[in-house]
All heavy atoms as an XYZ file, in Angstrom:
627
protein
N     104.569    157.220     83.510
C     105.217    156.364     82.544
C     106.025    157.218     81.582
O     105.741    158.406     81.431
C     104.196    155.503     81.824
C     103.413    156.135     80.726
S     102.233    154.918     80.125
C     102.244    155.229     78.413
N     107.040    156.635     80.930
C     107.809    157.415     79.953
C     106.891    157.953     78.848
O     105.889    157.329     78.503
C     108.794    156.390     79.395
C     108.881    155.322     80.425
C     107.526    155.283     81.081
N     107.255    159.115     78.298
C     106.457    159.710     77.220
C     106.520    158.872     75.945
O     105.528    158.713     75.257
C     106.957    161.124     76.913
C     106.715    162.078     78.071
O     105.769    161.855     78.847
O     107.486    163.041     78.200
N     107.712    158.370     75.633
C     107.888    157.552     74.429
C     109.066    156.613     74.634
O     110.057    156.966     75.273
C     108.139    158.445     73.219
N     108.929    155.417     74.087
C     110.008    154.427     74.108
C     110.016    153.787     72.733
O     108.981    153.319     72.253
C     109.765    153.345     75.186
C     110.866    152.297     75.136
C     109.665    153.961     76.564
N     111.174    153.791     72.094
C     111.243    153.144     70.791
C     112.614    152.543     70.553
O     113.600    152.921     71.164
C     110.832    154.090     69.664
C     111.580    155.392     69.596
C     112.680    155.529     68.750
C     111.186    156.495     70.345
C     113.366    156.727     68.684
C     111.870    157.696     70.273
C     112.959    157.798     69.441
O     113.643    158.986     69.379
N     112.636    151.577     69.633
C     113.844    150.851     69.275
C     114.417    151.452     67.999
O     113.727    151.536     66.985
C     113.519    149.370     69.089
C     114.645    148.562     68.493
C     115.872    148.474     69.145
C     114.484    147.892     67.293
C     116.912    147.735     68.597
C     115.511    147.145     66.750
C     116.721    147.068     67.403
O     117.743    146.341     66.869
N     115.660    151.899     68.050
C     116.367    152.425     66.879
C     117.241    151.303     66.340
O     118.293    151.000     66.904
C     117.212    153.631     67.293
C     117.935    154.271     66.120
O     118.166    153.588     65.097
O     118.286    155.462     66.236
N     116.805    150.669     65.263
C     117.527    149.512     64.719
C     118.859    149.906     64.091
O     119.775    149.085     64.035
C     116.659    148.766     63.708
O     116.309    149.611     62.633
N     119.005    151.144     63.629
C     120.275    151.584     63.052
C     121.350    151.732     64.131
O     122.498    151.358     63.938
C     120.111    152.914     62.312
C     119.249    152.789     61.071
O     119.205    151.687     60.478
O     118.593    153.779     60.707
N     120.978    152.287     65.270
C     121.919    152.512     66.374
C     121.944    151.355     67.371
O     122.787    151.342     68.276
C     121.566    153.809     67.112
C     121.685    155.047     66.260
C     123.104    155.314     65.793
O     124.055    155.069     66.572
O     123.269    155.761     64.638
N     120.998    150.414     67.218
C     120.887    149.250     68.123
C     120.736    149.719     69.572
O     121.471    149.298     70.463
C     122.084    148.310     67.983
C     122.221    147.655     66.629
S     120.964    146.415     66.301
C     121.320    145.195     67.529
N     119.757    150.610     69.790
C     119.511    151.089     71.139
C     118.031    151.362     71.348
O     117.295    151.619     70.401
C     120.346    152.326     71.464
C     120.056    153.529     70.614
C     121.013    154.692     70.866
O     122.045    154.504     71.520
O     120.715    155.786     70.385
N     117.634    151.287     72.603
C     116.290    151.670     73.016
C     116.378    153.131     73.453
O     117.250    153.490     74.243
C     115.806    150.812     74.199
C     115.795    149.322     73.847
C     114.445    151.293     74.689
C     114.775    148.927     72.815
N     115.503    153.956     72.932
C     115.488    155.375     73.283
C     114.263    155.640     74.147
O     113.144    155.266     73.780
C     115.466    156.249     72.015
C     116.728    155.972     71.197
C     115.341    157.729     72.384
C     116.728    156.587     69.825
N     114.508    156.239     75.305
C     113.447    156.539     76.255
C     113.326    158.051     76.374
O     114.313    158.734     76.648
C     113.740    155.942     77.643
C     113.884    154.414     77.548
C     112.648    156.297     78.645
C     115.248    153.940     77.859
N     112.129    158.580     76.154
C     111.848    159.996     76.346
C     110.889    160.110     77.519
O     109.862    159.430     77.553
C     111.230    160.588     75.086
C     112.156    160.543     73.884
C     111.494    161.031     72.607
O     110.292    161.366     72.629
O     112.189    161.061     71.577
N     111.242    160.951     78.503
C     110.418    161.087     79.710
C     110.469    162.534     80.200
O     111.342    163.303     79.804
C     110.910    160.126     80.781
N     109.538    162.864     81.080
C     109.392    164.255     81.520
C     109.862    164.526     82.948
O     109.704    165.621     83.466
C     107.943    164.699     81.380
C     106.983    163.837     82.183
O     107.448    163.020     83.010
O     105.766    163.979     81.985
N     110.437    163.536     83.611
C     110.974    163.746     84.945
C     109.985    163.603     86.080
O     110.332    163.878     87.228
N     108.743    163.200     85.786
C     107.772    162.991     86.867
C     108.327    161.951     87.847
O     108.256    162.112     89.047
C     106.392    162.562     86.314
C     105.471    162.113     87.435
C     105.768    163.700     85.530
N     108.892    160.883     87.305
C     109.610    159.903     88.123
C     111.093    160.247     88.008
O     111.574    160.574     86.924
C     109.355    158.485     87.608
O     110.058    157.529     88.366
N     111.828    160.204     89.100
C     113.261    160.532     89.048
C     114.055    159.492     88.275
O     115.104    159.795     87.722
C     113.827    160.665     90.451
C     113.316    161.868     91.191
C     113.916    161.965     92.590
O     114.655    161.095     93.031
N     113.601    163.031     93.290
N     113.549    158.271     88.253
C     114.250    157.186     87.569
C     113.252    156.084     87.202
O     112.133    156.052     87.694
C     115.352    156.586     88.457
C     114.819    155.927     89.701
C     114.396    154.598     89.685
C     114.697    156.632     90.890
C     113.868    154.004     90.827
C     114.189    156.042     92.033
C     113.774    154.720     91.991
O     113.251    154.135     93.110
N     113.708    155.195     86.320
C     112.976    153.985     85.981
C     113.943    152.814     86.071
O     115.051    152.877     85.519
C     112.412    154.043     84.557
C     111.330    155.075     84.379
C     111.631    156.344     83.901
C     110.008    154.791     84.703
C     110.642    157.309     83.753
C     109.011    155.747     84.556
C     109.340    157.001     84.081
O     108.358    157.950     83.940
N     113.542    151.764     86.772
C     114.272    150.507     86.703
C     113.797    149.823     85.438
O     112.589    149.771     85.165
C     113.971    149.629     87.924
C     114.548    150.216     89.204
O     115.672    150.768     89.146
O     113.896    150.124     90.250
N     114.735    149.314     84.638
C     114.389    148.719     83.358
C     114.900    147.286     83.315
O     116.066    147.019     83.602
C     114.994    149.514     82.181
C     114.591    148.891     80.854
C     114.561    150.972     82.242
N     114.000    146.393     82.941
C     114.352    144.985     82.771
C     114.002    144.591     81.342
O     112.880    144.836     80.887
C     113.559    144.133     83.765
C     113.857    142.666     83.670
C     113.058    141.844     84.688
O     112.155    142.409     85.353
O     113.338    140.649     84.806
N     114.959    144.001     80.637
C     114.708    143.483     79.295
C     114.801    141.965     79.384
O     115.806    141.416     79.834
C     115.694    144.059     78.270
C     115.513    145.572     78.172
C     115.485    143.394     76.895
C     116.475    146.281     77.238
N     113.716    141.312     78.948
C     113.591    139.858     79.073
C     113.513    139.252     77.684
O     112.737    139.708     76.837
C     112.312    139.507     79.875
C     112.137    137.999     79.986
C     112.338    140.156     81.248
N     114.322    138.213     77.450
C     114.243    137.460     76.198
C     112.940    136.682     76.197
O     112.668    135.904     77.125
C     115.426    136.506     76.086
O     115.217    135.591     75.024
N     112.138    136.889     75.156
C     110.853    136.204     75.050
C     111.045    134.694     74.902
O     110.315    133.910     75.486
C     110.079    136.764     73.857
C     108.584    136.835     74.088
O     108.132    136.606     75.219
O     107.859    137.121     73.116
N     112.048    134.280     74.137
C     112.249    132.855     73.885
C     112.853    132.123     75.081
O     112.534    130.971     75.339
C     113.126    132.645     72.651
O     114.405    133.208     72.862
N     113.734    132.793     75.824
C     114.388    132.163     76.975
C     113.650    132.414     78.283
O     113.932    131.768     79.290
C     115.819    132.680     77.116
C     116.768    132.450     75.953
C     118.097    133.148     76.212
C     116.976    130.962     75.732
N     112.732    133.401     78.271
C     112.051    133.842     79.488
C     113.073    134.144     80.590
O     112.934    133.727     81.727
C     111.026    132.809     79.951
C     110.045    133.406     80.937
O     109.792    134.612     80.906
N     109.511    132.585     81.812
N     114.117    134.890     80.169
C     115.228    135.196     81.069
C     115.615    136.667     80.917
O     115.653    137.200     79.814
C     116.417    134.307     80.703
C     117.632    134.503     81.550
C     118.741    133.531     81.150
O     118.650    132.829     80.144
N     119.783    133.492     81.926
N     115.924    137.320     82.039
C     116.377    138.707     82.010
C     117.755    138.769     81.362
O     118.661    138.050     81.763
C     116.430    139.293     83.429
O     115.121    139.260     83.992
C     116.948    140.723     83.408
N     117.889    139.651     80.352
C     119.173    139.796     79.664
C     119.814    141.151     79.941
O     121.026    141.302     79.793
C     119.035    139.548     78.142
C     118.690    138.083     77.872
C     117.981    140.452     77.516
N     119.031    142.140     80.330
C     119.550    143.453     80.718
C     118.718    143.945     81.898
O     117.490    143.880     81.875
C     119.488    144.477     79.563
C     120.424    144.079     78.431
C     119.820    145.884     80.067
C     120.367    144.991     77.214
N     119.412    144.431     82.913
C     118.766    145.037     84.078
C     119.534    146.314     84.373
O     120.737    146.279     84.623
C     118.818    144.077     85.264
C     118.054    144.471     86.517
C     116.565    144.628     86.232
C     118.267    143.416     87.602
N     118.846    147.463     84.288
C     119.526    148.744     84.454
C     118.560    149.778     85.015
O     117.376    149.490     85.185
C     120.136    149.210     83.110
O     120.993    150.327     83.328
C     119.069    149.567     82.100
N     119.062    150.957     85.270
C     118.236    152.075     85.721
C     118.514    153.259     84.807
O     119.672    153.512     84.455
C     118.569    152.433     87.169
C     117.605    153.416     87.787
C     117.915    153.645     89.255
O     118.773    154.446     89.574
N     117.210    152.926     90.132
N     117.458    153.969     84.406
C     117.608    155.128     83.528
C     117.006    156.359     84.202
O     116.165    156.257     85.087
C     116.952    154.901     82.141
C     117.599    153.737     81.417
C     115.458    154.691     82.253
N     117.445    157.507     83.754
C     116.969    158.791     84.277
C     115.487    158.989     83.973
O     114.994    158.574     82.922
C     117.777    159.919     83.624
O     117.159    161.169     83.844
N     114.807    159.658     84.861
C     113.408    159.995     84.644
C     113.203    161.051     83.580
O     112.078    161.362     83.213
N     114.292    161.615     83.069
C     114.228    162.603     81.984
C     114.541    162.006     80.625
O     114.579    162.715     79.625
C     115.180    163.767     82.274
C     114.698    164.610     83.426
C     115.190    164.410     84.700
C     113.720    165.580     83.236
C     114.725    165.166     85.769
C     113.249    166.339     84.290
C     113.761    166.135     85.556
O     113.298    166.876     86.619
N     114.795    160.709     80.593
C     115.085    160.041     79.329
C     116.507    159.537     79.292
O     117.366    159.995     80.054
N     116.737    158.601     78.412
C     118.043    157.960     78.334
C     118.039    157.013     77.146
O     117.053    156.914     76.427
C     118.303    157.175     79.626
C     119.768    157.130     80.027
O     120.628    157.292     79.138
O     120.049    156.939     81.217
N     119.141    156.298     76.960
C     119.214    155.250     75.949
C     119.779    153.988     76.593
O     120.499    154.057     77.589
C     120.103    155.650     74.753
O     121.422    155.900     75.224
C     119.558    156.859     74.027
N     119.431    152.851     76.005
C     119.970    151.570     76.452
C     120.549    150.872     75.229
O     119.840    150.646     74.241
C     118.879    150.686     77.083
C     118.263    151.384     78.296
C     119.467    149.325     77.478
C     117.043    150.667     78.856
N     121.827    150.547     75.299
C     122.507    149.839     74.214
C     122.072    148.376     74.222
O     122.233    147.685     75.222
C     124.018    149.944     74.414
C     124.826    149.254     73.334
O     124.242    148.649     72.405
O     126.066    149.308     73.416
N     121.504    147.912     73.105
C     121.074    146.516     73.002
C     121.838    145.790     71.891
O     121.419    144.729     71.432
C     119.545    146.399     72.795
C     118.790    146.872     74.031
C     119.082    147.148     71.562
N     122.984    146.351     71.486
C     123.755    145.758     70.390
C     124.302    144.373     70.720
O     124.617    143.600     69.814
C     124.898    146.690     69.976
O     125.793    146.882     71.054
N     124.399    144.030     71.989
C     124.920    142.716     72.377
C     123.852    141.621     72.342
O     124.173    140.440     72.474
C     125.524    142.779     73.784
O     124.514    143.086     74.732
N     122.600    142.007     72.140
C     121.523    141.020     72.156
C     121.376    140.335     70.797
O     121.451    140.990     69.757
C     120.198    141.679     72.535
C     120.138    142.339     73.907
C     118.766    142.967     74.122
C     120.448    141.340     75.007
N     121.129    139.023     70.800
C     120.921    138.313     69.530
C     119.537    138.592     68.944
O     118.654    139.142     69.631
C     121.061    136.845     69.930
C     120.692    136.793     71.371
C     121.123    138.124     71.945
N     119.348    138.198     67.709
C     118.052    138.313     67.047
C     116.975    137.658     67.899
O     117.196    136.594     68.472
C     118.108    137.622     65.665
O     119.095    138.285     64.882
C     116.772    137.670     64.958
N     115.836    138.321     67.989
C     114.733    137.733     68.740
C     113.759    138.762     69.264
O     113.919    139.962     69.048
N     112.767    138.270     69.970
C     111.718    139.087     70.548
C     112.031    139.323     72.028
O     112.458    138.402     72.734
C     110.379    138.364     70.403
O     109.337    139.120     70.931
N     111.788    140.550     72.479
C     112.110    140.936     73.848
C     110.954    141.708     74.470
O     110.229    142.423     73.784
C     113.362    141.811     73.877
C     114.585    141.067     73.421
C     114.924    141.042     72.070
C     115.359    140.355     74.316
C     116.026    140.327     71.632
C     116.464    139.637     73.881
C     116.794    139.627     72.545
O     117.877    138.904     72.115
N     110.818    141.557     75.773
C     109.858    142.323     76.554
C     110.655    143.320     77.378
O     111.682    142.963     77.967
C     109.038    141.400     77.465
C     108.225    140.417     76.611
C     108.116    142.208     78.380
C     107.628    139.276     77.393
N     110.209    144.574     77.394
C     110.873    145.597     78.193
C     109.888    146.059     79.267
O     108.722    146.338     78.969
C     111.385    146.765     77.318
C     112.207    147.739     78.154
C     110.267    147.431     76.570
C     113.024    148.725     77.321
N     110.363    146.075     80.502
C     109.526    146.411     81.648
C     110.142    147.600     82.379
O     111.308    147.555     82.767
C     109.401    145.218     82.609
C     108.866    143.990     81.862
C     108.511    145.570     83.807
C     109.104    142.682     82.567
N     109.365    148.656     82.529
C     109.787    149.853     83.261
C     109.067    149.884     84.601
O     107.855    149.679     84.651
C     109.391    151.130     82.502
C     110.127    151.321     81.226
C     109.648    150.776     80.047
C     111.298    152.060     81.202
C     110.331    150.958     78.860
C     111.978    152.247     80.022
C     111.503    151.691     78.855
N     109.792    150.174     85.664
C     109.189    150.364     86.977
C     109.639    151.728     87.486
O     110.837    151.982     87.627
C     109.610    149.258     87.959
O     109.276    147.986     87.392
C     108.891    149.424     89.291
N     108.670    152.609     87.760
C     108.991    153.963     88.216
C     109.372    153.945     89.689
O     109.180    152.942     90.390
C     107.793    154.894     88.012
O     106.805    154.637     88.991
N     109.866    155.073     90.178
C     110.207    155.191     91.596
C     108.971    155.002     92.480
O     109.083    154.695     93.654
C     110.863    156.528     91.889
C     109.871    157.684     91.946
C     110.509    159.016     92.188
O     111.122    159.569     91.289
N     110.387    159.530     93.399
N     107.786    155.157     91.898
C     106.530    154.998     92.627
C     105.974    153.577     92.516
O     104.849    153.319     92.907
C     105.491    156.001     92.103
C     106.012    157.413     92.065
C     106.280    158.031     90.847
C     106.264    158.111     93.232
C     106.772    159.331     90.798
C     106.762    159.413     93.197
C     107.021    160.015     91.975
N     106.766    152.683     91.909
C     106.432    151.262     91.749
C     105.331    151.015     90.720
O     104.676    149.979     90.756
C     106.094    150.613     93.097
C     107.181    150.800     94.103
N     108.382    150.130     94.036
C     107.269    151.617     95.177
C     109.156    150.513     95.032
N     108.515    151.427     95.741
N     105.111    151.971     89.814
C     104.207    151.744     88.683
C     104.988    150.996     87.613
O     106.152    151.312     87.360
C     103.688    153.068     88.123
C     102.878    153.834     89.140
O     102.098    153.264     89.876
N     103.086    155.135     89.197
N     104.348    150.022     86.976
C     105.020    149.187     85.990
C     104.387    149.371     84.617
O     103.160    149.405     84.496
C     104.944    147.702     86.412
O     105.543    147.560     87.698
C     105.671    146.813     85.432
N     105.238    149.484     83.599
C     104.808    149.635     82.211
C     105.592    148.629     81.381
O     106.783    148.414     81.626
C     105.076    151.052     81.705
C     104.624    152.091     82.691
C     105.521    152.688     83.567
C     103.279    152.452     82.779
C     105.103    153.624     84.501
C     102.856    153.384     83.711
C     103.775    153.970     84.569
O     103.362    154.881     85.484
N     104.929    148.017     80.401
C     105.550    146.940     79.649
C     105.340    147.135     78.157
O     104.307    147.632     77.724
C     104.906    145.620     80.101
C     105.583    144.391     79.595
C     104.978    143.125     80.206
O     104.956    143.014     81.443
O     104.544    142.273     79.417
N     106.344    146.718     77.374
C     106.251    146.767     75.922
C     107.061    145.639     75.327
O     107.675    144.845     76.048
N     107.068    145.577     74.014
C     107.798    144.500     73.333
C     108.513    145.075     72.127
O     108.045    146.027     71.491
C     106.824    143.409     72.898
C     107.491    142.160     72.402
C     106.496    141.002     72.286
O     105.299    141.182     72.330
N     107.019    139.809     72.132
N     109.682    144.513     71.800
C     110.401    144.899     70.593
C     111.098    143.680     70.017
O     111.239    142.651     70.675
C     111.386    146.042     70.868
C     112.546    145.693     71.772
C     113.791    145.355     71.242
C     112.402    145.733     73.139
C     114.840    145.036     72.078
C     113.458    145.430     73.990
C     114.689    145.089     73.457
N     111.491    143.794     68.763
C     112.125    142.681     68.050
C     113.422    143.138     67.424
O     113.483    144.209     66.820
C     111.186    142.138     66.956
C     111.700    140.880     66.319
C     111.506    139.645     66.935
C     112.390    140.918     65.113
C     111.987    138.487     66.373
C     112.870    139.754     64.544
C     112.669    138.546     65.172
O     113.153    137.409     64.607
N     114.474    142.344     67.585
C     115.756    142.620     66.955
C     115.931    141.661     65.799
O     115.802    140.445     65.975
C     116.915    142.455     67.975
C     116.793    143.495     69.089
C     118.266    142.565     67.256
C     117.855    143.390     70.164
N     116.216    142.210     64.614
C     116.415    141.381     63.415
C     117.871    141.194     63.127
O     118.680    142.031     63.317
C     115.741    142.004     62.219
C     114.256    142.043     62.359
C     113.578    142.584     61.110
O     114.179    143.221     60.276
N     112.302    142.320     60.995
């Protein structure tokens, strides 16, 4: 799983820190209120950022799936 994942509200991005154990992570961001995928992307296994500035205020679930099909989930809120 990624070493750290956090939401930077000033830059409006999700920051992913990882050590390269997995070559990549498939990332799905789901709107909690709509129960609908709003961003689907792939990030490097060494870390990356995801721009979420286009998303409206609300609660979101972020799901990471490694190249080994391990799944990790978290939640963040945009104000």
